[in-house]
N, C-alpha and C positions, 0 to 999 in steps of 0.2 A: 446479427448486430443488435445491441440493446439500445433503447431510447431513453429519453429523459424520464426521470422518476423510477427507473428500474433500480434494483439493488443488487449489490455483491456483498458476500460475507467473506471476511478475512479470517482464516482458521489456522490454528496450530493443533494438528491432530484433530480431535473432535471438539476442541475448545474454541468458542467464538471470541475472537480478538477485537473485532469491530465490524461495522457495516459501512459501506460506501453507497451513498445515494447519488445516482448520476444526474447531473444538471444539464450537461450538454454531451451529445454523442456525435462523433464524426470519425471517419477512418483516418488514421489508425488510432486516434486518441479519444479518450472519454474524460470529461472533467466532472468532478463531484465533490461532495462533502463527506468527510470521514467522521463517524461517531464511534469513539473508542469504548470498549468494554473494560472491566477491571483487568483482564489478562493482558491488555495492551501495555501496561506499565513495564512488563518484563522486556518488551521489544522497543519501547520508546527510545532508549539510547541509540539503537541501531539506526532508526529513522532520523534522529537528531544529527548523527554523524553523516548520514547521506546528504541531508540538507546543507550541512556545513561544507562538505566537499563541493557541492554544486555552487554554493555562494562564493567559495574561495577559488572556483574554477580550477580545481585540482582533479581534472577529469581522468587522469591516469589512475587515480585511486577508486574511481566510481565502481568499476566492475567487481572488485573484491568485496566492497561494502554491500553492493546490491545482491551479489551471489549469496551472501550469508542470509539475507532476508528471504530471498527466493527459495533457499533450501529449507528454511524453517517454517515458512507460511505458505498457505495455498488460498486461492480464491474460488468461490462458488457462486454462480449466478442464481439468484433467488427468484 
């Protein structure tokens, strides 16, 4: 388990998309701040769509939108 102030890197292949700094850690969730890198602009529309789905409570669309992100990006504990 990671604790506060730990960092995760969001990657697309070998390209750094952004860094997440953990503010709160508890099972099973971690809360943190995201610091985008220039490569994030390519993926921002996908995250915007995911947030819109959640806001509209259109949960039946969530898995497809999330799967696209999960297939393209990976995270690594730093």
